[in-house]
C-alpha positions as CSV (number, residue, x, y, z in Angstrom):
1,X,11.7,10.5,27.7
2,X,10.9,10.9,24.0
3,X,7.5,10.4,22.6
4,X,6.5,9.9,19.0
5,X,3.2,11.8,19.4
6,X,1.9,14.6,21.7
7,X,-1.1,12.6,23.0
8,X,1.2,10.1,24.9
9,X,3.5,12.9,26.1
10,X,0.6,14.8,27.6
11,X,-0.8,11.6,29.1
12,X,2.5,10.8,30.7
13,X,2.8,14.3,32.2
14,X,-0.8,14.3,33.5
15,X,-0.4,10.9,35.2
16,X,3.1,11.9,36.6
17,X,4.9,9.2,34.7
18,X,7.5,11.8,33.7
19,X,8.2,15.4,34.6
20,X,7.2,17.9,31.9
21,X,10.8,19.2,31.5
22,X,12.0,15.7,30.8
23,X,9.2,14.9,28.3
24,X,9.8,15.6,24.6
25,X,7.9,14.8,21.4
26,X,10.0,14.0,18.3
27,X,7.8,12.9,15.4
28,X,9.0,10.1,13.2
29,X,10.6,11.2,10.0
30,X,10.6,10.0,6.4
31,X,12.5,10.6,3.3
32,X,10.7,12.3,0.4
33,X,10.5,10.1,-2.7
34,X,9.8,11.3,-6.2
35,X,6.3,10.2,-7.3
36,X,6.1,9.0,-10.9
37,X,2.7,7.6,-12.0
38,X,2.6,4.0,-13.1
39,X,-1.1,3.3,-12.6
40,X,-1.6,1.7,-16.0
41,X,0.7,-1.2,-15.1
42,X,-1.6,-2.2,-12.2
43,X,-5.2,-1.8,-13.3
44,X,-7.4,-0.2,-16.0
45,X,-7.5,3.6,-16.2
46,X,-11.1,3.9,-15.2
47,X,-10.6,2.3,-11.8
48,X,-9.9,4.0,-8.5
49,X,-7.2,2.4,-6.4
50,X,-7.3,2.5,-2.6
51,X,-4.2,1.0,-1.0
52,X,-2.9,0.0,2.4
53,X,0.4,-1.4,3.8
54,X,0.0,-3.1,7.2
55,X,0.4,-6.1,9.4
56,X,-2.5,-8.4,9.3
57,X,-3.1,-8.3,13.0
58,X,-6.0,-7.4,15.3
59,X,-4.5,-4.0,16.2
60,X,-4.7,-2.9,12.6
61,X,-8.4,-3.7,12.4
62,X,-7.8,-5.5,9.2
63,X,-10.8,-7.9,9.3
64,X,-13.3,-5.0,9.7
65,X,-11.4,-3.1,7.0
66,X,-11.7,-6.0,4.6
67,X,-15.4,-6.3,5.4
68,X,-15.9,-2.6,4.5
69,X,-13.9,-3.0,1.3
70,X,-16.3,-5.9,0.3
71,X,-19.3,-3.6,0.9
72,X,-17.7,-0.8,-1.1
73,X,-16.9,-3.1,-4.1
74,X,-20.4,-4.5,-4.1
75,X,-21.7,-1.0,-4.7
76,X,-18.9,0.2,-7.1
77,X,-16.9,-2.4,-8.9
78,X,-14.7,0.3,-10.3
79,X,-13.0,0.7,-6.9
80,X,-10.0,-1.6,-6.4
81,X,-8.3,-2.3,-3.0
82,X,-4.7,-3.4,-2.5
83,X,-3.8,-4.6,1.1
84,X,-0.1,-5.3,1.2
85,X,1.4,-7.2,4.1
86,X,1.4,-10.4,6.1
87,X,0.4,-11.7,9.5
88,X,-1.9,-14.1,11.4
89,X,-5.1,-12.8,9.9
90,X,-4.1,-12.9,6.2
91,X,-5.7,-16.3,5.6
92,X,-8.9,-15.2,7.3
93,X,-9.0,-12.1,5.1
94,X,-8.4,-14.0,2.0
95,X,-11.3,-16.3,2.8
96,X,-13.6,-13.4,3.3
97,X,-12.6,-12.0,-0.2
98,X,-13.0,-15.5,-1.8
99,X,-16.4,-15.9,-0.2
100,X,-17.5,-12.6,-1.6
101,X,-16.1,-13.5,-5.1
102,X,-14.2,-10.2,-5.2
103,X,-10.6,-11.4,-5.8
104,X,-10.3,-9.0,-8.8
105,X,-11.3,-6.0,-6.7
106,X,-9.6,-6.8,-3.4
107,X,-6.1,-7.9,-3.9
108,X,-3.9,-9.3,-1.1
109,X,-0.5,-9.8,-2.6
110,X,1.3,-10.6,0.7
111,X,4.6,-9.2,2.0
112,X,6.5,-6.9,-0.4
113,X,9.8,-5.1,0.0
114,X,9.4,-2.5,-2.8
115,X,6.6,-0.5,-1.1
116,X,7.3,2.8,-2.9
117,X,6.6,1.0,-6.2
118,X,3.2,0.1,-4.9
119,X,2.3,3.4,-3.3
120,X,2.9,5.2,-6.6
121,X,0.0,3.3,-8.1
122,X,-2.6,4.3,-5.5
123,X,-5.1,7.1,-5.7
124,X,-5.7,7.1,-1.9
125,X,-4.3,5.5,1.2
126,X,-6.3,3.7,3.9
127,X,-5.3,2.8,7.4
128,X,-8.1,2.1,9.9
129,X,-6.1,0.9,12.9
130,X,-7.5,0.5,16.4
131,X,-4.3,2.2,17.7
132,X,-1.1,3.8,16.4
133,X,2.0,5.5,17.7
134,X,3.0,7.6,14.7
135,X,2.4,5.5,11.6
136,X,5.4,5.1,9.3
137,X,3.1,3.6,6.7
138,X,1.0,6.8,6.7
139,X,4.1,8.9,6.5
140,X,5.4,6.9,3.5
141,X,2.0,7.4,1.8
142,X,2.1,11.2,2.6
143,X,5.6,11.4,1.1
144,X,4.2,10.0,-2.1
145,X,1.6,12.8,-2.3
146,X,-1.4,10.6,-1.3
147,X,-4.6,11.7,0.4
148,X,-5.1,9.7,3.6
149,X,-8.2,8.0,5.0
150,X,-7.5,7.0,8.6
151,X,-9.1,6.0,11.9
152,X,-9.4,9.0,14.3
153,X,-7.1,7.6,17.0
154,X,-3.9,9.0,18.7
155,X,-1.0,9.4,16.3
156,X,-3.2,9.3,13.2
157,X,-4.9,12.6,14.2
158,X,-1.5,14.3,14.5
159,X,-0.7,13.3,10.9
160,X,-4.1,13.7,9.2
161,X,-6.6,16.6,9.1
162,X,-9.1,17.8,6.6
163,X,-6.2,19.5,4.7
164,X,-4.6,16.2,3.7
165,X,-7.2,13.5,4.3
166,X,-10.2,12.3,6.2
167,X,-10.4,10.9,9.8
168,X,-13.2,8.5,10.6
169,X,-14.2,7.4,14.1
170,X,-13.0,3.9,14.8
171,X,-16.5,2.6,15.6
172,X,-18.2,4.1,12.6
173,X,-18.1,1.5,9.9
174,X,-21.0,3.1,8.0
175,X,-19.1,6.4,7.8
176,X,-16.0,4.7,6.5
177,X,-18.0,2.9,3.8
178,X,-19.6,6.2,2.8
179,X,-16.2,8.0,2.7
180,X,-14.6,5.3,0.5
181,X,-17.5,5.3,-1.9
182,X,-17.3,9.1,-2.3
183,X,-13.6,9.2,-3.2
184,X,-13.8,8.6,-6.9
185,X,-16.0,11.7,-7.3
186,X,-13.6,13.9,-5.4
187,X,-10.4,13.7,-7.6
188,X,-9.7,17.5,-7.6
189,X,-10.0,17.6,-3.8
190,X,-8.0,14.5,-3.3
191,X,-5.2,15.8,-5.5
192,X,-5.0,18.9,-3.3
193,X,-5.0,16.8,-0.2
194,X,-2.1,14.7,-1.7
195,X,0.0,17.8,-2.3
196,X,-0.7,18.9,1.2
197,X,0.5,15.5,2.5
198,X,3.8,16.0,0.8
199,X,4.1,19.6,2.1
200,X,3.6,18.3,5.6
201,X,6.4,15.8,5.3
202,X,8.7,18.7,4.3
203,X,7.5,20.9,7.1
204,X,7.1,18.5,10.1
205,X,8.2,15.0,9.3
206,X,11.4,15.3,7.3
207,X,14.0,12.6,8.1
208,X,16.9,15.0,8.5
209,X,14.9,17.1,11.0
210,X,14.2,13.9,12.9
211,X,17.9,13.0,13.0
212,X,18.8,16.6,14.0
213,X,16.4,16.6,17.0
214,X,17.6,13.2,18.3
215,X,21.2,14.3,17.9
216,X,20.5,17.5,19.9
217,X,19.0,15.5,22.7
218,X,22.0,13.2,23.0
219,X,24.5,16.1,22.8
220,X,22.7,18.1,25.5
221,X,22.1,15.1,27.8
222,X,25.6,13.7,27.6
223,X,27.6,16.9,27.0
224,X,28.9,15.7,23.7
225,X,29.2,19.1,22.0
C-alpha cells in the first residue's frame, strides 16, 4: 500500500490497516519549471500579490479564506489576491467580494489551464485547506520558487516548514490575517523561502524520483526485472 504522506502511512500501521513492511510512502513529484518574472503584466509594481489555485469546495476552506482576504485588503489595499479555479462555492465567493467592493483587490478569474503563467506573477502562495493528501498545487508553487502560507494539516506540514513558508493552525483565522498582512514587509525572507521551496523540489519531490520509486515497487512486486 502506497501513501502520499507519512501521516496516513503511520495511521494505517498504528490501526493495523496494513502491515508495516507492506506500507510505503512515495511523495508526489513535480517537474521544475523555469521562473521568469512577468509581474508588471498583472498589476502595478507597488502591489504584493498573493495567489492560490484550488477547487472552490468546502474541503479547501475557500469561503473562510476569502473572508480573510477581505479583511487583509481593508487594512492594506496594496495587497492583491488571485484565487484561480472553479467549483460549487465560486458564486458565493464572488458575492462576498462584490459586497465588500473589493473586486480590484480580490480577483477570481475562474478555471485556467496555463497555471505556470499565473504562478510566475505571484509573490507568495496561499492554501488554507481543511485537509490535504500531498498538494500538487503547493508543489507547483514550490517549483516556481514561491514561499508558501498553508494550513497546518497533514500533507501540508510535510511540504512546508519555516525554511520555505509559514504554517497556520486551521482554526486560527486571526493568525492567518496577521501573517498575510506581514508578508509585504518580509521580501528578503520570502525570497529566501522561495529559493528553499525550489531546492526541496529538487531534493524530495522531483518527478523523475517519483517515477523511479513507483517503477521499483512494480518491478519488485511482480518480478519484472
